[in-house]
C-alpha positions as CSV (number, residue, x, y, z in Angstrom):
1,M,187.6,100.0,38.5
2,T,190.8,100.2,36.3
3,G,192.4,96.9,34.4
4,L,188.9,95.1,34.3
5,N,188.6,92.6,32.0
6,S,185.1,92.0,30.7
7,S,186.3,88.1,29.4
8,E,187.3,87.3,33.3
9,F,184.5,88.7,34.5
10,S,182.1,87.0,32.0
11,R,183.7,83.8,32.5
12,A,183.2,84.1,36.5
13,F,179.6,85.0,36.1
14,S,178.7,81.7,33.9
15,R,180.8,79.7,36.0
16,L,178.7,81.3,39.0
17,L,175.3,80.9,37.2
18,Q,176.4,77.3,36.2
19,K,177.1,76.3,39.8
20,A,174.0,77.5,41.6
21,G,171.5,76.2,38.5
22,T,170.1,79.6,37.8
23,S,169.9,81.9,34.6
24,C,170.0,85.7,34.1
25,Y,166.2,85.9,34.6
26,Q,166.3,84.5,37.9
27,I,168.9,86.9,39.2
28,S,167.1,89.7,37.6
29,Q,163.8,88.6,39.4
30,Y,165.4,88.8,43.1
31,S,168.2,91.5,42.1
32,H,165.7,93.6,40.1
33,L,168.7,94.2,37.4
34,D,168.0,94.4,33.9
35,Q,168.1,91.0,32.4
36,A,169.2,92.1,29.0
37,Y,172.1,93.7,31.1
38,L,173.0,90.7,32.8
39,S,173.0,88.7,29.7
40,R,175.5,91.1,28.2
41,L,177.6,90.7,31.0
42,K,177.3,87.3,30.9
43,R,178.4,87.1,27.3
44,G,181.0,89.9,27.7
45,E,179.5,92.6,26.1
46,R,179.4,95.0,28.9
47,C,181.9,95.2,31.6
48,S,182.7,97.3,34.7
49,P,180.0,96.7,36.6
50,S,179.9,98.3,39.9
51,P,180.4,96.8,43.4
52,E,176.4,97.4,43.8
53,T,175.7,95.2,40.8
54,V,178.3,92.7,41.7
55,L,176.8,92.5,45.3
56,K,173.5,92.7,44.0
57,I,174.3,89.4,41.7
58,C,175.9,87.6,44.5
59,L,173.2,88.1,46.9
60,A,170.6,86.8,44.1
61,V,172.6,83.7,43.4
62,V,173.0,82.7,46.9
63,H,169.4,83.8,47.3
64,C,168.6,81.1,44.6
65,S,171.0,78.2,45.7
66,E,172.7,77.0,48.5
67,K,175.5,75.3,46.1
68,V,177.2,78.9,46.0
69,S,180.0,78.9,49.1
70,L,181.6,82.0,50.4
71,F,184.4,81.4,48.2
72,D,182.7,81.5,44.6
73,V,181.3,85.0,46.0
74,D,185.0,86.0,46.7
75,E,186.0,84.6,43.5
76,F,183.4,86.9,41.5
77,F,184.5,89.8,43.2
78,N,188.0,89.5,42.1
79,S,187.0,88.9,38.5
80,A,185.5,92.2,38.8
81,G,188.7,93.9,40.2
82,I,187.3,93.9,44.0
83,F,188.9,91.9,46.5
84,L,187.1,91.3,49.8
85,F,189.8,89.6,51.3
86,E,193.0,89.9,52.3
87,H,194.4,86.7,51.9
88,N,196.1,86.0,55.0
89,P,195.0,82.8,57.6
90,S,195.6,85.0,60.4
91,H,192.7,87.4,59.9
92,D,189.3,86.8,61.3
93,S,187.7,86.1,57.6
94,G,184.1,87.1,58.3
95,A,184.9,90.3,60.0
96,K,187.4,91.4,57.5
97,L,184.7,90.6,54.7
98,T,182.1,92.6,56.4
99,Q,184.9,95.6,56.4
100,N,186.0,95.2,53.2
101,I,182.2,94.8,51.6
102,A,181.2,98.5,53.5
103,T,184.4,100.1,52.1
104,K,184.2,99.2,48.7
105,L,180.0,100.0,48.5
106,T,181.7,103.5,49.8
107,E,184.0,104.3,47.4
108,P,183.4,105.8,44.0
109,D,184.6,104.0,41.0
110,L,187.5,105.5,39.4
111,E,187.8,104.7,35.9
């Protein structure tokens, strides 16, 4: 992911956790990601998470809270430089999202 802004990602991660009412600890329990790594991502001390890591975080957040919407997930992915949606209302967003996720997870990170 080129041009990733770690402060943008850390703000988005913090907002997502706050909206969900969950913590890095809870996310680590569900996602099996290291809690210290998640905390560093949240503080902006680490950047460039892989698409798989971002997906694991999103799945864990959605698992922990019904307050998080698909739009929150899209915003979070965007903060990591991953664009799931073609922002075009004429497309079937669900099908496009599924296709884009599959594509993003199979593409190698180009840094």
